N, CA and C of each residue as an Amber inpcrd file, in Angstrom:
protein
   573
 121.5390000 161.7780000 129.4830000 120.8220000 159.9550000 129.4070000
 121.5190000 159.2120000 130.6320000 119.9770000 158.9760000 131.1910000
 120.3850000 158.2940000 132.5180000 120.2420000 156.5300000 132.2950000
 121.7970000 155.8380000 132.7000000 122.1220000 154.5360000 132.9020000
 120.5390000 153.8930000 132.6360000 119.4460000 153.8980000 133.1080000
 119.0220000 152.7370000 132.5900000 118.3440000 152.8050000 131.0500000
 118.1680000 153.8900000 130.7730000 118.0270000 153.8700000 128.9420000
 119.0760000 153.5270000 128.5830000 120.6810000 153.8970000 128.6210000
 121.3740000 153.2000000 128.7670000 121.6030000 151.7400000 128.3680000
 121.3630000 151.5970000 129.1700000 121.5700000 149.3680000 129.3330000
 120.4370000 149.0170000 128.0810000 119.5080000 150.0710000 128.1140000
 118.5690000 149.4090000 126.6230000 119.0040000 149.6180000 125.3710000
 119.9840000 150.6100000 125.6790000 120.8680000 150.9690000 124.1990000
 122.1770000 149.7830000 123.8380000 122.8700000 149.0800000 124.8250000
 123.9020000 148.0170000 124.9740000 122.4770000 146.5730000 124.7660000
 121.1600000 146.7070000 124.9040000 121.2700000 145.7900000 125.0580000
 120.7930000 145.6210000 123.3250000 119.9260000 146.4510000 122.7780000
 119.4930000 146.4600000 121.0060000 120.8650000 146.3390000 120.4210000
 122.2440000 146.9460000 120.7660000 123.5100000 146.5400000 120.0090000
 124.8030000 144.9160000 120.1880000 123.5450000 144.7460000 121.3250000
 123.9870000 142.9950000 121.5450000 125.1480000 142.9640000 122.8810000
 125.1060000 144.7320000 123.6160000 126.0690000 143.8230000 125.1900000
 125.5720000 143.4390000 125.4670000 126.2480000 141.9280000 125.7790000
 125.5700000 140.7950000 127.1740000 126.5470000 141.2680000 128.5240000
 124.8300000 141.8870000 129.4930000 125.7170000 142.9680000 131.1850000
 125.0920000 141.1910000 131.9230000 126.1600000 141.5580000 133.0770000
 125.1230000 140.5490000 133.9460000 124.1160000 141.5080000 135.3820000
 124.0030000 140.6970000 136.6430000 123.4830000 142.0550000 136.8420000
 124.1920000 143.1900000 137.7640000 124.2010000 144.2100000 138.3190000
 124.4120000 145.0520000 139.3490000 125.3460000 145.6270000 138.4160000
 125.1650000 145.3350000 136.6100000 125.4670000 146.8040000 136.0830000
 125.4500000 148.0180000 136.8740000 126.6390000 148.9800000 137.3940000
 126.3950000 150.3620000 138.0420000 127.1900000 150.9070000 136.5480000
 126.8190000 152.0000000 136.6000000 127.1100000 152.9440000 135.9710000
 127.2580000 154.3720000 136.7400000 128.1970000 154.8740000 136.4680000
 128.5210000 156.3210000 136.8180000 128.6390000 158.0520000 135.8390000
 127.6130000 157.5740000 135.4240000 128.1180000 158.7950000 133.8680000
 127.5570000 157.8010000 132.9150000 127.8890000 158.1560000 132.0970000
 127.3230000 157.5400000 130.4180000 128.4750000 157.5170000 129.3310000
 128.8870000 156.1540000 129.8700000 130.1850000 155.6180000 129.1160000
 129.6400000 155.0020000 127.3770000 130.7130000 155.2590000 126.5660000
 130.5970000 154.5350000 125.4560000 130.9410000 153.4830000 125.2680000
 129.7540000 153.0260000 125.0070000 130.1000000 151.0440000 124.4540000
 129.6310000 150.5440000 123.1030000 130.3710000 150.5060000 122.4320000
 130.0330000 149.9550000 120.4820000 130.5440000 148.5350000 120.7150000
 129.4540000 148.1640000 120.6020000 129.9600000 146.8230000 119.6180000
 129.5350000 146.6660000 118.5610000 130.5110000 146.7040000 117.3340000
 130.4570000 145.8670000 116.6850000 129.1440000 144.8010000 115.7170000
 128.5210000 144.6450000 114.8350000 127.6570000 143.8380000 114.3240000
 128.5810000 142.1550000 114.2850000 128.1490000 141.3440000 114.9730000
 128.7530000 140.2620000 114.7820000 129.4200000 140.0480000 115.7820000
 130.3910000 140.8440000 116.4200000 131.7390000 140.8140000 117.7420000
 130.4670000 140.6920000 118.9660000 131.4250000 140.1360000 120.0390000
 130.7660000 139.6630000 120.9850000 131.4090000 140.5640000 122.3260000
 131.1730000 141.6990000 123.0760000 130.9430000 142.3180000 123.9280000
 129.8860000 141.8510000 125.0550000 130.5740000 141.0590000 126.0820000
 130.1690000 140.5260000 127.6600000 130.3650000 141.1930000 128.9590000
 129.7510000 141.2300000 129.5350000 130.6980000 142.5250000 130.7960000
 129.8000000 141.9300000 131.9150000 130.1470000 141.1860000 132.9380000
 130.4810000 140.3660000 133.8570000 129.0640000 141.2810000 134.8380000
 128.7690000 139.9720000 135.9860000 127.9160000 140.8680000 137.1790000
 129.0420000 141.7520000 137.6020000 127.3260000 142.6660000 138.4390000
 128.5740000 143.8040000 139.7490000 129.6890000 144.8120000 139.0870000
 129.6700000 144.6510000 137.8510000 130.7840000 145.5030000 136.4490000
 130.5050000 147.4630000 137.5460000 131.1120000 148.1320000 137.6060000
 130.9620000 149.3360000 138.1840000 131.9670000 150.1840000 137.0840000
 131.1100000 150.9840000 136.2280000 131.8040000 151.7840000 134.8180000
 132.0840000 153.4470000 135.2010000 133.0310000 154.0940000 135.6860000
 133.0350000 155.1830000 135.9830000 133.5000000 156.2450000 134.4310000
 131.8420000 157.2300000 134.3990000 132.2450000 157.6910000 133.4210000
 132.6670000 159.4380000 133.5200000 132.5720000 159.3610000 134.8570000
 131.7610000 161.1870000 135.5840000 133.0610000 161.3600000 135.7410000
 133.1920000 162.9310000 135.9240000 134.8690000 163.5450000 136.2350000
 134.6180000 162.8130000 138.0080000 133.4750000 163.2250000 138.5700000
 133.8570000 163.7700000 139.7620000 133.6630000 161.3930000 140.6550000
 133.4370000 161.1450000 139.4160000 133.3310000 159.6190000 140.0880000
 134.3450000 158.7710000 140.6440000 135.9350000 159.2320000 139.8280000
 136.9880000 159.0320000 140.5810000 138.1590000 160.5110000 140.4420000
 138.9140000 160.6690000 141.4280000 138.8410000 162.2130000 141.5950000
 140.3840000 162.1790000 141.3330000 141.3720000 160.9530000 140.4530000
 142.2520000 160.7890000 140.4310000 142.0960000 161.9210000 138.8970000
 141.0230000 162.5170000 138.6860000 140.7380000 162.8130000 137.3920000
 141.4440000 162.4920000 136.5780000 139.5410000 162.4310000 135.5000000
 138.8790000 161.4620000 134.8130000 139.5220000 162.3510000 133.5480000
 139.9720000 162.0630000 132.3920000 139.9520000 162.7010000 131.2790000
 139.0000000 162.7850000 130.2140000 138.5780000 161.1460000 130.2050000
 137.2240000 161.3070000 129.0620000 136.5190000 160.1160000 129.6530000
 135.3370000 159.6330000 128.9110000 134.3450000 159.2520000 129.2870000
 134.9190000 157.5520000 129.6890000 134.7730000 156.0050000 130.1110000
 134.8080000 154.7660000 129.6990000 134.3710000 154.5160000 128.1460000
 135.2360000 154.3540000 127.5020000 135.0770000 153.5550000 125.5250000
 135.3400000 151.9990000 126.1640000 134.5560000 151.7350000 125.1310000
 134.5200000 150.2080000 125.5600000 134.5050000 149.9430000 123.2730000
 134.9680000 149.5540000 123.3620000 134.7370000 149.2260000 121.0670000
 134.6290000 147.5100000 121.0810000 134.3530000 146.7600000 120.2400000
 134.6590000 146.2090000 119.7350000 135.0060000 146.8700000 118.0190000
 136.0740000 146.0210000 117.4090000 135.6420000 147.4460000 116.2160000
 135.7290000 146.1350000 114.8570000 135.6990000 144.7730000 114.8330000
 134.9840000 143.7740000 113.9360000 134.8290000 142.5350000 114.4860000
 133.6300000 142.2450000 112.9750000 132.7740000 141.4860000 113.6820000
 133.2980000 140.2750000 113.8970000 134.7940000 139.8080000 114.4480000
 135.2960000 138.8570000 114.9010000 135.7820000 139.4050000 116.3070000
 135.9280000 140.2950000 116.3830000 136.1410000 140.5590000 118.0400000
 135.4060000 140.1880000 118.8670000 136.4160000 140.1220000 120.0670000
 135.7620000 139.2880000 121.2940000 136.2470000 139.8310000 122.1400000
 134.9620000 140.6720000 123.3880000 135.7920000 141.0120000 124.2980000
 135.0320000 141.0410000 125.3920000 135.4270000 140.0440000 126.5690000
 134.7910000 139.8420000 127.8340000 135.4050000 140.4750000 129.6590000
 134.6510000 141.1050000 129.4880000 134.7340000 141.7520000 131.4140000
 134.0290000 140.7890000 132.6080000 134.7900000 140.5580000 133.2750000
 134.7820000 139.6020000 134.6960000 133.6060000 139.7680000 135.5510000
 133.6190000 139.3000000 136.3630000 132.1880000 140.1530000 137.5700000
 133.4160000 140.4890000 138.2970000 133.0870000 141.7320000 139.1710000
 132.9400000 142.0590000 139.8710000 134.3980000 143.8490000 139.3660000
 134.3110000 143.3890000 137.9960000 135.0130000 144.6070000 137.9840000
 134.7540000 146.0240000 138.1700000 135.3610000 146.9670000 138.2260000
 135.7470000 148.4110000 138.1470000 136.5650000 149.6070000 136.9820000
 136.1910000 150.2180000 136.0000000 136.4070000 150.6580000 135.8420000
 136.2940000 151.6450000 135.7210000 137.4150000 153.0850000 135.5540000
 137.0820000 154.3370000 135.4720000 138.0110000 154.9870000 134.2250000
 136.9830000 155.9570000 133.1510000 137.4730000 156.5480000 132.6110000
 138.6750000 156.2030000 131.0910000 138.3130000 154.2230000 131.8840000
 139.2710000 153.9960000 130.5130000 138.9010000 153.2750000 128.6400000
 140.0550000 153.0860000 128.0150000 139.4730000 153.2110000 126.9350000
 139.6200000 151.7050000 126.3310000 138.8220000 150.6190000 126.0960000
 139.4920000 148.9060000 126.2900000 139.0900000 149.3480000 124.3260000
 139.5850000 149.1360000 123.6010000 139.2670000 148.8390000 122.4490000
 139.7510000 147.2340000 121.6350000 139.4180000 146.7370000 121.3020000
 139.0540000 145.4540000 120.6670000 139.2360000 145.0190000 119.0750000
 140.3190000 144.5870000 118.2150000 139.7850000 144.4160000 117.1500000
 140.3400000 142.6580000 117.3370000 140.5890000 142.1670000 117.8210000
 140.5400000 140.7660000 118.1340000 139.8760000 140.2590000 119.4290000
 141.2620000 140.3030000 120.1250000 139.8430000 139.9580000 121.2150000
 140.9270000 139.6630000 123.1620000 139.9620000 140.6050000 123.7530000
 140.6370000 141.6660000 125.2220000 139.4730000 140.6870000 126.2060000
 140.2870000 139.8850000 127.0550000 139.5170000 139.0500000 127.6560000
 139.8980000 139.9000000 129.4600000 139.1880000 140.2720000 129.6480000
 139.2380000 140.9420000 131.8790000 139.2700000 139.5260000 132.4160000
 139.8780000 139.3490000 133.4570000 139.1400000 138.6060000 134.7780000
 138.8330000 139.2880000 135.6640000 137.8790000 138.3100000 136.8690000
 136.9720000 139.1470000 137.4440000 137.9770000 139.4040000 138.9670000
 137.4890000 140.4200000 139.4550000 137.7400000 141.2400000 140.6760000
 139.4520000 142.0450000 139.6530000 138.7340000 142.5540000 138.9470000
 139.9020000 143.1830000 138.5210000 139.0500000 144.5680000 138.1340000
 140.8010000 145.9500000 138.6830000 140.4680000 147.1480000 139.0080000
 140.8640000 148.1800000 137.6610000 140.1660000 148.3460000 137.2150000
 141.2040000 149.0480000 136.0460000 141.3160000 150.8400000 136.0400000
 142.3040000 151.4960000 136.6630000 142.4230000 152.2300000 137.2550000
 142.4390000 153.9210000 135.9480000 142.2620000 154.8950000 136.6370000
 141.4480000 156.0860000 135.8310000 142.9260000 156.1690000 134.9990000
 141.5560000 156.2980000 133.4740000 142.3780000 157.1090000 131.6780000
 143.3470000 155.3810000 131.5040000 143.0670000 154.4970000 132.1890000
 144.3400000 152.9500000 131.0940000 143.4470000 153.3570000 130.5810000
 144.4230000 152.1470000 129.6560000 144.6100000 152.0940000 127.4510000
 144.8610000 150.5550000 127.4170000 143.7480000 150.2330000 127.1730000
 144.0470000 148.2950000 126.4630000 143.3040000 148.5880000 125.6420000
 144.3400000 148.1130000 124.9370000 144.2930000 148.2120000 123.0660000
 144.7670000 147.2200000 122.1800000 144.3370000 145.9880000 121.4710000
 145.1560000 144.8700000 121.1590000 145.1060000 144.6490000 119.5690000
 145.6270000 146.1550000 119.3310000 146.2040000 147.0530000 118.2510000
 147.2070000 147.7390000 118.1450000 147.5710000 148.1460000 116.8200000
 148.0480000 149.2640000 116.5950000 148.0230000 150.4070000 115.9980000
 145.9050000 150.1710000 115.5510000 145.4260000 151.1250000 114.6850000
 145.3050000 151.8000000 113.5820000 146.6460000 150.9950000 113.3210000
 147.3580000 151.7140000 111.6790000 147.8510000 150.7650000 111.1350000
 148.0160000 150.2980000 110.1390000 149.1310000 149.3290000 109.8190000
 150.3930000 150.2180000 109.6600000 151.4630000 148.5920000 110.0070000
 153.3150000 149.2440000 109.9240000 153.4130000 150.1910000 108.9080000
 153.1940000 148.6690000 107.7910000 153.8050000 149.7200000 107.1330000
 153.2230000 151.1690000 105.6840000 154.0230000 151.1960000 105.4280000
 153.9090000 153.2310000 105.1090000 152.7880000 153.2380000 104.1280000
 152.8770000 152.0320000 103.1040000 151.8630000 152.1840000 101.8820000
 150.5880000 151.4410000 101.9920000 150.2880000 150.7590000 103.2150000
 149.6330000 150.3540000 103.5660000 148.7600000 151.1360000 104.5340000
 149.5060000 152.1000000 105.1890000 149.0560000 153.3980000 105.8690000
 148.3820000 154.3910000 105.5070000 148.9800000 154.8930000 103.6970000
 148.5450000 155.8970000 103.0420000 147.0430000 154.9420000 102.5930000
 147.7480000 153.9540000 101.6440000 146.0440000 153.0640000 101.6020000
 144.5770000 154.1230000 102.4770000 145.0930000 152.9600000 103.6800000
 144.1630000 153.2840000 104.8360000 143.5460000 154.8360000 104.9950000
 144.8810000 155.4250000 104.7110000 144.4340000 156.7800000 105.4260000
 143.7740000 157.6370000 104.1300000 143.8170000 157.1140000 102.7500000
 143.1060000 157.8420000 101.4080000 142.0190000 156.3860000 101.5460000
 141.3330000 155.1280000 102.0780000 140.5450000 154.9000000 101.3620000
 139.6130000 155.2050000 102.7340000 138.2430000 155.6560000 102.5830000
 138.1240000 156.0610000 103.6730000 136.6470000 154.7780000 103.8100000
 137.0680000 153.9350000 102.9670000 136.2950000 152.5890000 103.6530000
 136.7550000 151.6530000 104.2090000 137.9940000 151.6750000 104.5680000
 139.3560000 150.7730000 105.2230000 139.4180000 149.7020000 104.0280000
 138.9290000 148.8440000 103.1540000 139.3480000 148.2570000 102.0100000
 140.3590000 147.3460000 103.0090000 141.3550000 146.6120000 101.9200000
 142.2110000 145.8640000 102.7920000 142.9670000 146.0580000 103.6840000
 143.6030000 147.2310000 103.5330000 144.4980000 147.7620000 104.5270000
 144.1610000 147.7970000 106.1780000 142.5850000 147.5280000 106.2820000
 142.1290000 147.6960000 107.5960000 143.0410000 146.6260000 108.2080000
 142.3620000 144.9630000 107.2410000 143.4080000 144.0370000 107.4850000
 144.6200000 143.8430000 107.7710000 145.4050000 144.3890000 107.8250000
 146.6280000 144.4630000 107.8440000 147.3600000 145.1740000 108.9620000
 146.2320000 145.7540000 110.0790000 146.3860000 146.2610000 111.4720000
 146.9250000 145.3120000 112.3560000 147.6160000 145.6480000 112.4410000
 148.3920000 144.6160000 113.6010000 147.6630000 144.2800000 114.8400000
 146.7160000 143.1410000 115.4930000 145.7850000 143.3660000 116.2780000
 146.8180000 141.6440000 116.6240000 146.6620000 141.5440000 118.6950000
 146.6230000 140.1900000 119.4220000 145.7610000 140.2350000 120.1850000
 145.7260000 138.9800000 120.8080000 144.5220000 139.3430000 121.8260000
 145.3180000 139.8510000 123.2610000 144.6480000 140.0070000 124.3340000
 145.1510000 140.3780000 125.2860000 144.2440000 139.8400000 126.5360000
 145.1790000 139.2550000 127.5670000 144.7950000 138.6140000 128.0360000
 145.2900000 139.3910000 130.6450000 144.2180000 139.4850000 130.7250000
 144.4890000 139.8930000 131.8890000 143.9440000 139.0670000 133.2230000
 144.7760000 138.4360000 133.8840000 143.7180000 138.1220000 134.8860000
 142.8540000 138.1010000 135.9450000 142.1610000 137.2290000 137.0590000
 141.5800000 137.4820000 138.2050000 143.0460000 139.0010000 138.9630000
 142.0040000 139.4370000 139.9140000 142.3230000 140.3980000 141.4350000
 143.5560000 141.2030000 141.0210000 143.6290000 141.5650000 139.5230000
 144.7190000 142.4480000 138.9210000 144.1670000 143.5190000 139.4180000
 145.3860000 144.6040000 139.2440000 145.1990000 145.8210000 138.9700000
 146.2010000 146.5660000 138.3140000 145.7030000 147.2980000 138.4790000
 145.8580000 148.3270000 136.6310000 145.8760000 149.9830000 137.2480000
 146.9330000 150.0050000 137.3210000 147.3790000 151.4130000 137.6300000
 146.9960000 152.9390000 136.9510000 146.5180000 153.7670000 136.7440000
 146.1190000 155.2980000 136.3020000 146.3480000 155.5740000 135.0850000
 146.4380000 155.8220000 134.1340000 147.4610000 156.2810000 132.9560000
 147.6970000 155.2820000 132.4300000 148.0660000 154.2650000 132.6170000
 148.8940000 152.6880000 132.3030000 147.8830000 152.2560000 131.0540000
 149.1100000 151.5130000 129.7640000 149.0680000 151.3060000 128.5060000
 149.2730000 149.8440000 128.5610000 147.8840000 148.7370000 128.6950000
 148.2470000 147.6940000 127.7090000 147.8850000 147.3740000 126.4650000
 149.5110000 146.9150000 126.2790000 149.2010000 146.9660000 124.1080000
 148.9830000 145.2740000 123.6070000 149.1600000 145.1680000 122.8100000
 148.2950000 144.1380000 121.7030000 149.7490000 142.6260000 122.6830000
 148.9540000 141.5810000 122.4150000 149.3910000 140.4870000 122.8350000
 150.3960000 140.4410000 124.1290000 148.9980000 141.7720000 125.0730000
 149.8810000 141.2510000 127.1260000 149.0860000 139.9170000 127.5160000
 149.8740000 139.6440000 128.0920000 149.3620000 137.9840000 129.2370000
 149.7030000 139.1930000 130.1430000 149.0630000 139.2180000 131.4410000
 148.6230000 139.4600000 133.0110000 148.3560000 138.2640000 133.3190000
 149.4750000 137.6590000 134.4360000 148.8070000 136.3960000 135.2250000
 148.0640000 136.8870000 136.3590000 147.2850000 135.8920000 137.1330000
 145.9740000 136.7860000 138.3270000 147.2590000 137.4500000 139.0230000
 146.4990000 138.0690000 139.7590000 146.8910000 139.0490000 140.8900000
 148.2560000 139.6170000 140.6780000 148.2860000 140.0000000 139.2970000
 149.4500000 141.5010000 138.9250000 148.8650000 142.7020000 138.7000000
 149.8270000 143.7740000 139.2540000 149.6290000 144.9290000 139.6520000
 150.6540000 145.6450000 138.8990000 149.6800000 146.4470000 138.3240000
 150.8600000 147.6880000 136.8270000 150.8260000 149.0790000 137.6630000
 151.6540000 149.6130000 137.7620000 151.9950000 150.7220000 138.5980000
 151.7280000 151.8070000 137.3950000 151.0850000 153.2270000 137.8940000
 150.6160000 154.0770000 137.2410000 151.8650000 154.4820000 135.8700000
 150.7760000 154.5400000 135.0920000 151.7810000 155.3240000 134.1230000
 152.7640000 153.7320000 133.0420000 152.8010000 152.7390000 133.5390000
 153.6900000 151.9190000 133.2270000 152.7060000 151.4540000 131.5410000
 153.6540000 151.3820000 130.4400000 153.4520000 150.6860000 129.0490000
 154.0490000 149.0540000 129.5480000 152.5050000 148.8570000 128.9540000
 153.0750000 146.9720000 129.0160000 153.0800000 146.5580000 127.8760000
 153.7820000 145.3950000 128.0080000 153.6670000 144.6070000 126.1500000
 154.3700000 143.2660000 127.3240000 154.0790000 142.3250000 127.0070000
 154.3460000 140.8150000 127.0920000 153.7430000 140.1920000 128.0570000
 154.3550000 138.5290000 128.7140000 154.0630000 138.2110000 129.0910000
 154.9410000 138.1460000 130.7830000 154.0950000 137.6960000 132.2590000
 153.6450000 138.2570000 133.1570000 153.5720000 137.2640000 133.9670000
 154.0500000 136.3740000 134.9290000 153.7460000 135.4650000 135.6920000
 152.7450000 135.8050000 136.9780000 152.0370000 135.0040000 137.1870000
 151.0340000 135.7310000 138.4670000 151.8600000 136.7250000 140.0480000
 151.1050000 137.0170000 139.7150000 151.7740000 138.1880000 141.0660000
 152.8490000 138.8930000 141.2990000 152.5720000 140.0160000 140.8470000
 154.1320000 140.7540000 140.1700000 153.4320000 141.6940000 140.0690000
 154.8280000 142.7340000 140.7150000 153.6860000 144.7650000 140.3550000
 154.8820000 144.7520000 139.2760000 154.8130000 145.3420000 138.4540000
 155.3400000 145.8700000 136.8680000 154.3140000 147.3860000 136.7910000
 156.1220000 147.7210000 136.5870000 155.9700000 149.1190000 136.1750000
 157.4650000 149.7640000 135.2130000 157.0500000 151.1700000 135.1770000
 157.9520000 151.4230000 134.2680000 157.8240000 151.8240000 132.1840000
 158.9040000 151.7030000 131.0780000 157.9810000 152.3000000 130.3330000
 159.5280000 152.4380000 129.5450000 159.8820000 150.7260000 129.4520000
 158.8610000 149.7480000 128.9220000 159.1590000 148.8390000 130.7160000
 157.5790000 148.6340000 130.6720000 157.3950000 148.1630000 131.8970000
 158.3450000 146.8490000 132.2890000 158.7660000 146.1360000 133.5280000
 159.8560000 146.1650000 133.9500000 158.9040000 144.9710000 135.0790000
 158.7260000 143.4500000 135.7650000 158.7350000 143.5200000 136.9150000
 159.7140000 143.9750000 137.6050000 159.1830000 144.7490000 138.9360000
 159.5540000 145.2500000 140.2890000 159.8140000 144.1670000 141.1720000
 159.1310000 143.8060000 141.2110000 158.2490000 143.1990000 142.5690000
 157.4970000 141.7730000 142.4580000 157.9750000 140.2240000 143.0750000
 157.2070000 139.8360000 143.1020000 156.1340000 139.5150000 144.1130000
 154.8740000 139.3620000 144.5860000 153.9600000 139.8970000 145.2690000
 153.8290000 138.1410000 146.5970000
């Protein structure tokens, strides 16, 4: 499948994207009916193994999962083999680099309560249990860099100019121009 054909499919599913969208390989981009998925101008999405030699594990996956979800990707953003999965909201600022295999997840995918989790597993349509999946918006500022294999968890707020170290597991609020690393991620340096 070539990228021009895929862009037509994106338009059909109401994915909005700006000029100069460059797809290297074919990503998985899915916008749930009623949700908002916007990709800015001059964005590069890498999804083929050789498009980033850090060693991509899979194609880039960008998904809105609920009708109320909002997923906004700014201008001049680079994404390599990442998963960006929104049930509530994910906002990524301009000039941000999202490293190989990064995961940005605004939800826990399953309820924390055992009974609700069992209900979700046994109810093929999700039902009420789906509404009980914890979700909280993620905000990633302008000019950020997320290192390869990092995980950005629900409710995270990264200020402008933040750098996230490779393999970091990030949760919480971080001010502008911080280097964040570790599991759990902590500020290790100010820029």
